[in-house]
C-alpha positions as CSV (number, residue, x, y, z in Angstrom):
1,M,157.8,269.4,-29.4
2,D,157.4,273.0,-28.1
3,R,158.7,273.1,-24.6
4,T,158.0,276.7,-23.8
5,V,157.3,277.3,-20.1
6,T,156.0,280.7,-19.1
7,V,155.5,281.8,-15.5
8,A,152.4,284.0,-15.4
9,G,152.8,287.2,-13.4
10,N,150.1,289.6,-12.4
11,G,147.6,290.0,-15.2
12,A,149.3,287.3,-17.3
13,V,147.1,284.4,-16.2
14,H,145.1,282.6,-18.9
15,P,141.9,284.6,-18.9
16,R,139.7,281.5,-18.5
17,I,141.7,280.3,-15.6
18,A,141.6,283.7,-14.0
19,K,137.8,283.8,-14.4
20,Q,137.2,280.4,-12.9
21,R,139.6,281.0,-10.1
22,T,137.5,284.1,-9.2
23,E,134.4,282.0,-9.4
24,L,136.0,279.6,-6.9
25,V,136.7,282.5,-4.5
26,L,133.1,283.6,-4.7
27,S,131.3,280.3,-4.7
28,Q,133.7,277.9,-3.0
29,P,136.0,280.1,-0.8
30,F,137.9,277.1,0.6
31,F,139.2,276.2,-2.9
32,G,139.4,279.7,-4.1
33,S,141.7,281.0,-1.3
34,L,144.0,278.1,-1.7
35,A,144.0,278.4,-5.5
36,L,145.4,281.9,-5.1
37,R,148.5,280.5,-3.5
38,L,149.6,278.6,-6.7
39,K,151.6,280.4,-9.4
40,M,150.1,279.8,-12.9
41,V,152.6,278.4,-15.4
42,E,151.9,278.1,-19.1
43,D,153.7,274.8,-20.1
44,R,153.2,273.6,-23.6
45,S,155.4,270.6,-23.0
46,T,152.8,269.0,-20.8
47,K,149.8,267.3,-22.3
48,E,147.3,268.6,-19.8
49,C,148.3,270.1,-16.5
50,W,150.3,269.5,-13.3
51,V,150.8,270.8,-9.8
52,D,153.9,270.6,-7.6
53,G,153.0,272.4,-4.4
54,E,154.1,275.8,-5.6
55,S,152.9,276.1,-9.2
56,L,150.1,274.9,-11.4
57,G,151.2,274.2,-14.9
58,Y,148.8,274.0,-17.8
59,N,148.8,273.6,-21.6
60,P,146.6,276.3,-23.0
61,E,145.3,273.9,-25.7
62,Y,144.1,271.6,-22.9
63,V,142.4,274.5,-21.1
64,D,140.6,275.5,-24.3
65,K,139.1,272.0,-24.6
66,L,137.4,272.2,-21.2
67,S,134.0,273.8,-20.5
68,D,133.9,276.5,-17.8
69,L,132.6,274.0,-15.2
70,E,135.2,271.4,-16.1
71,L,138.0,273.9,-15.8
72,R,136.7,275.0,-12.4
73,G,136.7,271.3,-11.3
74,V,140.2,270.7,-12.6
75,L,141.4,273.8,-10.6
76,A,139.7,272.4,-7.5
77,L,141.3,269.0,-8.1
78,K,144.8,270.5,-8.4
79,V,144.3,272.6,-5.2
80,M,143.1,269.5,-3.3
81,Q,146.1,267.5,-4.4
82,V,148.4,270.0,-2.7
83,A,146.1,270.5,0.3
84,N,146.1,266.8,0.9
85,G,149.9,266.7,0.8
86,H,150.2,264.6,-2.3
87,C,153.1,266.8,-3.5
88,W,155.1,265.9,-0.4
89,R,154.2,262.3,0.1
90,Q,155.2,260.6,-3.2
91,G,158.6,259.4,-2.0
92,A,160.0,256.7,-4.2
93,R,156.6,255.7,-5.7
94,E,156.2,255.6,-9.5
95,A,155.0,259.0,-10.6
96,G,152.3,258.0,-13.0
97,R,150.6,255.6,-10.6
98,W,150.9,258.1,-7.8
99,S,149.1,260.7,-9.9
100,E,146.3,258.2,-10.6
101,S,146.1,257.3,-6.9
102,S,145.9,261.0,-6.0
103,Q,143.1,261.6,-8.4
104,Y,141.2,258.6,-7.3
105,A,141.4,259.8,-3.7
106,I,140.3,263.4,-4.5
107,T,137.5,262.9,-7.1
108,P,134.8,261.6,-4.6
109,I,135.3,264.7,-2.5
110,L,134.9,267.0,-5.4
111,T,131.8,265.2,-6.8
112,S,130.2,265.4,-3.4
113,S,130.8,269.2,-3.5
114,D,129.0,269.4,-6.9
115,F,132.1,270.0,-9.0
116,V,132.1,268.9,-12.6
117,L,135.2,267.1,-13.9
118,P,136.2,266.0,-17.4
119,R,135.1,262.6,-18.6
120,G,138.6,261.3,-18.3
121,A,138.7,262.0,-14.5
122,L,139.5,258.8,-12.5
123,N,136.7,257.7,-10.2
124,D,136.1,254.4,-8.6
125,A,133.6,253.6,-5.8
126,R,136.1,251.1,-4.3
127,F,138.5,253.9,-3.4
128,A,136.0,256.4,-1.8
129,G,137.4,257.5,1.6
130,K,140.8,255.9,1.1
131,S,144.1,257.7,1.2
132,A,146.4,258.0,-1.9
133,E,148.8,255.5,-0.2
134,E,146.1,252.9,0.2
135,I,145.0,253.3,-3.4
136,Y,148.5,253.2,-4.7
137,G,149.0,249.9,-2.9
138,A,145.8,248.5,-4.4
139,L,146.7,249.6,-7.9
140,T,150.2,248.1,-7.6
141,Q,148.8,244.8,-6.4
142,E,146.4,244.7,-9.3
143,A,149.1,245.4,-11.8
144,K,151.2,242.6,-10.4
145,Q,148.3,240.2,-10.6
146,K,147.8,241.1,-14.3
147,Q,151.4,240.3,-15.2
148,P,151.8,236.9,-17.0
149,K,153.5,234.2,-15.0
150,P,157.0,233.2,-16.2
151,D,155.7,229.9,-17.7
152,Q,153.1,231.8,-19.6
153,Q,155.5,234.2,-21.4
154,P,156.2,233.4,-25.0
155,K,159.7,232.1,-25.7
156,P,162.0,234.2,-28.0
157,D,161.4,231.8,-31.0
158,Q,157.7,231.9,-30.4
159,Q,157.2,235.7,-30.7
160,P,154.0,236.6,-32.6
161,Q,154.7,237.7,-36.2
162,Q,152.6,240.8,-35.9
163,Q,151.3,242.9,-33.1
164,Q,147.8,242.4,-31.9
165,P,145.5,245.4,-32.7
166,K,145.0,247.8,-29.9
167,P,141.5,248.3,-28.5
168,Q,139.7,251.0,-30.3
169,G,140.4,254.5,-29.0
170,Q,143.8,253.6,-27.3
171,S,147.1,254.9,-28.5
172,S,150.7,255.0,-27.2
173,G,152.6,258.0,-26.2
174,P,156.3,258.6,-26.9
175,D,157.3,256.3,-24.0
176,G,155.0,253.5,-25.2
177,N,152.6,253.6,-22.3
178,G,150.1,256.1,-23.6
179,G,151.0,258.5,-20.8
180,G,152.0,262.1,-20.8
181,K,155.1,263.7,-19.3
182,G,156.4,261.9,-16.2
183,G,154.0,259.0,-16.7
184,A,150.8,261.1,-16.2
185,P,147.5,259.3,-16.3
186,N,146.4,258.6,-19.8
187,P,143.2,260.2,-21.1
188,Q,142.2,256.7,-22.0
189,S,142.4,255.7,-18.3
190,Q,139.7,254.0,-16.3
191,T,136.7,256.1,-15.6
192,G,134.3,253.9,-13.7
193,G,134.5,250.6,-11.8
194,G,138.3,250.2,-12.3
195,Q,137.9,246.6,-13.2
196,G,139.7,244.9,-16.1
197,D,141.5,246.7,-18.8
198,P,141.4,250.5,-19.1
199,E,138.3,251.7,-21.1
200,P,138.6,254.3,-23.9
201,S,137.6,257.8,-22.9
202,A,136.5,260.5,-25.3
203,G,137.4,263.4,-23.0
204,P,140.7,264.7,-21.5
205,S,142.1,263.6,-18.2
206,C,143.1,265.8,-15.2
207,G,146.9,265.9,-15.4
208,E,149.4,264.9,-12.9
209,V,150.7,265.7,-9.4
210,R,154.5,266.2,-9.1
211,Q,156.7,265.9,-6.1
212,Y,157.9,269.2,-4.8
213,S,161.6,269.5,-5.5
214,G,162.6,272.6,-3.5
215,T,165.1,272.6,-0.7
216,D,162.5,274.1,1.7
217,K,160.1,271.2,1.5
218,P,159.3,271.1,5.3
219,V,158.7,274.8,5.4
220,K,156.4,274.7,2.3
221,E,154.5,271.7,3.6
222,A,153.9,273.5,7.0
223,E,152.8,276.7,5.2
224,W,150.2,274.7,3.3
225,K,148.9,273.0,6.4
226,V,148.4,276.4,8.1
227,A,146.7,277.7,4.9
228,V,144.3,274.7,4.8
229,V,143.2,275.3,8.4
230,Q,142.7,279.0,7.7
231,A,140.8,278.4,4.5
232,A,138.6,275.9,6.3
233,K,137.8,278.3,9.1
234,A,137.0,281.1,6.7
235,A,134.7,278.9,4.6
236,Q,133.0,277.6,7.7
237,M,132.3,281.1,8.9
238,R,130.5,281.7,5.6
239,G,128.6,278.5,5.9
240,K,130.3,277.1,2.7
241,L,132.3,274.2,4.0
242,P,130.7,270.8,3.4
243,G,131.2,268.0,5.9
244,D,133.5,266.0,3.6
245,L,135.8,269.0,3.3
246,Q,135.8,269.6,7.0
247,A,136.9,266.0,7.6
248,M,139.5,266.3,4.8
249,A,141.0,269.5,6.3
250,G,141.4,267.8,9.7
251,E,143.0,264.8,8.0
252,A,145.4,267.0,6.0
253,V,146.9,268.6,9.0
254,R,147.1,265.5,11.2
255,P,150.7,264.9,12.1
256,V,152.3,261.8,10.5
257,V,154.2,259.6,12.8
258,D,157.0,257.4,11.4
259,W,155.8,253.9,12.2
260,R,159.4,252.5,12.0
261,A,160.5,254.8,14.8
262,V,157.5,253.7,16.9
263,L,158.2,250.0,16.2
264,H,161.9,250.3,17.3
265,R,160.9,252.4,20.4
266,F,158.3,249.8,21.3
267,A,160.8,246.9,21.0
268,Q,163.5,248.8,22.9
269,Q,161.0,249.5,25.8
270,S,160.2,245.8,25.9
271,S,163.9,245.1,26.6
272,P,164.4,245.5,30.4
273,T,167.5,247.6,31.4
274,D,168.6,248.2,34.9
275,Y,171.6,248.6,37.1
276,S,173.2,245.5,38.6
277,F,176.1,244.6,40.9
278,A,176.6,241.3,39.0
279,Q,178.9,243.2,36.7
280,P,180.4,246.1,38.6
281,N,181.3,249.3,36.8
282,R,185.0,248.9,36.0
283,R,185.4,252.7,35.5
284,Y,185.5,253.2,39.3
285,L,187.2,250.0,40.5
286,H,190.7,251.5,40.5
287,L,189.4,254.1,42.9
288,G,188.1,251.5,45.3
289,F,184.5,252.1,44.5
290,Y,182.2,249.0,43.8
291,L,179.3,250.5,41.8
292,P,176.7,248.8,39.7
293,S,176.8,248.9,35.9
294,L,173.9,249.2,33.5
295,H,172.9,245.7,32.7
296,T,170.6,244.5,29.9
297,P,169.5,240.9,30.3
298,A,168.7,238.8,27.3
299,V,165.5,239.7,25.5
300,G,162.9,237.0,25.3
301,D,161.2,235.9,22.1
302,A,160.3,238.6,19.6
303,V,157.1,237.6,17.9
304,F,155.9,239.2,14.7
305,V,152.6,238.3,13.0
306,R,151.8,239.1,9.4
307,D,148.2,239.4,8.2
308,S,148.1,236.9,5.3
309,S,144.5,237.4,4.3
310,G,145.5,239.5,1.2
311,S,144.4,242.8,2.7
312,V,148.0,243.9,3.3
313,F,149.8,244.5,0.1
314,D,153.1,243.1,-1.0
315,E,155.1,246.4,-0.8
316,T,153.9,246.9,2.8
317,Q,154.8,243.3,3.7
318,A,158.3,243.7,2.2
319,Q,159.0,246.9,4.2
320,F,157.6,245.3,7.4
321,D,159.9,242.3,6.8
322,A,162.9,244.6,6.5
323,E,162.0,246.2,9.9
324,I,161.6,242.8,11.5
325,L,165.2,242.0,10.5
326,S,166.4,245.4,11.8
327,V,164.8,244.8,15.2
328,F,166.3,241.3,15.3
329,H,169.8,242.5,14.6
330,T,169.5,245.4,17.0
331,L,167.9,243.8,20.0
332,R,169.3,240.3,19.6
333,P,166.3,238.5,21.1
334,A,166.5,234.9,22.3
335,R,164.4,233.9,19.2
336,L,162.7,235.6,16.3
337,I,159.3,234.1,15.6
338,V,157.4,235.2,12.5
339,M,153.8,233.9,12.1
340,D,151.5,234.3,9.1
341,C,147.7,234.3,9.9
342,D,144.5,234.8,8.0
343,V,141.8,233.0,10.0
344,R,144.3,230.5,11.3
345,V,148.1,230.5,11.6
346,T,149.3,229.4,8.1
347,Q,153.1,229.5,8.6
348,V,155.6,229.8,11.5
349,Q,159.3,230.6,11.1
350,I,161.6,230.5,14.1
351,F,165.2,231.9,14.1
352,E,167.7,231.5,16.9
353,R,170.0,234.3,18.1
354,G,173.0,234.4,15.8
355,D,171.1,233.1,12.8
356,S,171.1,235.1,9.5
357,P,167.3,234.8,8.9
358,E,165.7,234.9,5.5
359,I,162.0,235.5,5.9
360,K,159.8,233.5,3.5
361,P,157.0,235.1,1.6
362,V,153.6,235.4,3.3
363,R,151.5,232.3,3.1
364,G,147.7,232.4,3.3
365,G,144.8,234.2,1.6
366,G,141.6,233.5,3.5
367,G,139.6,235.7,5.9
368,T,140.9,237.6,8.9
369,A,140.9,236.7,12.6
370,F,143.5,237.7,15.2
371,T,142.9,235.1,17.9
372,D,145.0,232.1,16.6
373,P,148.5,233.6,17.0
374,F,147.8,234.5,20.7
375,N,146.5,230.9,21.2
376,R,149.6,229.5,19.6
377,V,151.8,231.5,21.9
378,I,150.1,229.8,24.9
379,A,149.9,226.3,23.3
380,D,153.6,226.3,22.2
381,G,154.8,227.6,25.6
382,L,156.4,230.8,24.1
383,N,157.6,233.6,26.3
384,P,157.3,236.7,24.1
385,A,159.1,239.9,25.2
386,F,156.5,241.6,22.8
387,L,154.3,240.8,19.9
388,V,153.8,243.0,16.8
389,Y,150.8,242.4,14.5
390,L,150.7,243.8,11.0
391,T,147.1,244.0,9.8
392,D,144.3,246.2,8.4
393,M,142.5,245.8,11.8
394,D,139.5,244.3,10.2
395,G,139.0,241.0,12.0
396,K,138.1,239.3,15.3
397,F,140.3,240.4,18.2
398,P,141.3,238.1,21.2
399,A,138.9,238.0,24.1
400,S,141.5,238.2,26.8
401,V,144.4,240.6,27.3
402,P,147.8,239.0,26.9
403,H,150.4,239.5,29.7
404,Y,153.1,240.8,27.2
405,P,153.1,244.1,25.3
406,V,151.3,244.1,21.9
407,L,151.8,246.6,19.1
408,W,149.2,246.7,16.3
409,A,150.7,248.0,13.1
410,S,147.6,249.2,11.2
411,T,147.6,249.6,7.4
412,T,144.3,251.3,7.7
413,P,144.4,255.0,8.8
414,L,143.7,255.3,12.5
415,T,140.7,257.6,11.8
416,R,139.0,254.6,10.1
417,A,140.6,251.6,11.7
418,R,138.8,249.4,14.3
419,R,140.1,250.0,17.8
420,A,142.1,247.2,19.4
421,P,141.0,246.1,22.9
422,C,144.5,245.9,24.1
423,G,148.0,247.2,23.3
424,E,149.3,250.1,21.3
425,T,148.4,251.0,17.7
426,V,150.5,252.7,15.1
427,E,149.5,253.6,11.5
428,V,151.7,252.1,8.9
429,I,152.2,254.3,5.9
430,C,154.5,252.8,3.2
C-alpha cells in the first residue's frame, strides 16, 4: 500500500478542498474560519480522511469521489469534531467506536445547518443532542448485548465447515473488521435507525477522528476553545450563526470538572475534623504546654446508590464502583452500604470497616425512581455521613430533604439533566 503523506503548504492544498474551504469562509464563516486553522495533509495510506486537532488528512481518491456539497459537508464535520474537543477527549476508548460516536454526535448539527454529507455518514435520531461520551457508552452497551453468551458459542469440535456468506455489499478490511486505518468507521456502517446489523451503503463514509498526540495538548485545546468563541462571535455579528451552533459553541468551551475529585472532596467534607483536648498534641508536651490536637472522629455510614434501571452503562458503573472502593479505603467509614435501585431497591450490600469488599454487579432493570433508597435509610435506622447517587437524573425525586449531605452523580450532561431538589450535582464523564 502506498503510504505517502504530504503536508500541504501554501498553494499546495488539493484544489477542490481549497475551493470548498473558501466557500465555507463566505457562506458559513463559523466553519470557514476554523477550517483555516487545520493543516491539509495528503495521506494515501488512509481510506478516507482524518482529523487530529492540528491537521486534516485526506486521500485524494476519496476527495475525487465526493460532490462539491458533500466535500464541503465533510470539511465542516472534521472542523466540528475538533471544535467539540473530540481529539482531546478520547482517552482509553476504542478508536473506531470513538470515531463513530463523534460522527453520530456531529451529524445532526450539520444537517440542521443544511450541509450535505455522503451517504455513508452516520446519523441516528436516538443520538440527537447527546455527547460523544454518551453515544460511545450506548454503542458499547449494544455491542455487549449482541455478543453470544458462553453457552451459545460453538465448541471447538462443532465449528462450521464453511463460513456463512456475508450480507451483500459487506467486505472485510485487512484487520478483518471492514474498517480503515485505526478502526475507522466502515463505509458499510449504519446510516439510519442504528438498529440491528449494519446496513450496506453505496457511498463513502466520513473518515475518523484521531487523538491529538502532541506534548502541548493542554495549550492546543485551550487555543481551539478561544478560536471557537471568536468564530462564533464573528459569525453571529454577520447573522450567520444558527441556534444549534450557538449552543454547541457554549458547550464546547464549558469547563470540564473531574467528577472523581468532586466525589472525594464531597466525602472528605462530610468527615468532621476539629481540634480536641481528648488527645493532646504531643509535640508540645515536653515544653509543658497542653494543647489540643487535630481529631477526626469515626465517619458514619457511607451510602452509595447505583441506578439499576439500565440507563447507566456498564463502563460507568465499573468506574463508579472503583471510586466507591477508593473512598472506602481512604475515609474508613463505619460501614459501606451499596444499594441498587430502579423503581425499588433491588440489592443492598453492607461492608464493615476493615473488610475487603467485592462489590457485586448491578441488579435491576426496571423504571427509575429515587425515593426508595431514602426511605430505606429511615426504615433501617441508618446514620449516613453522606449519600452518593449515580443516575441519569430521569426519575421521581424524594419529596422531603434528607438531613445528611447528598451528591447526585449525573450521567446526563448538566445542561440537559433534571435539577435535583436537594444536594449537590456533578456531571460524570467516563
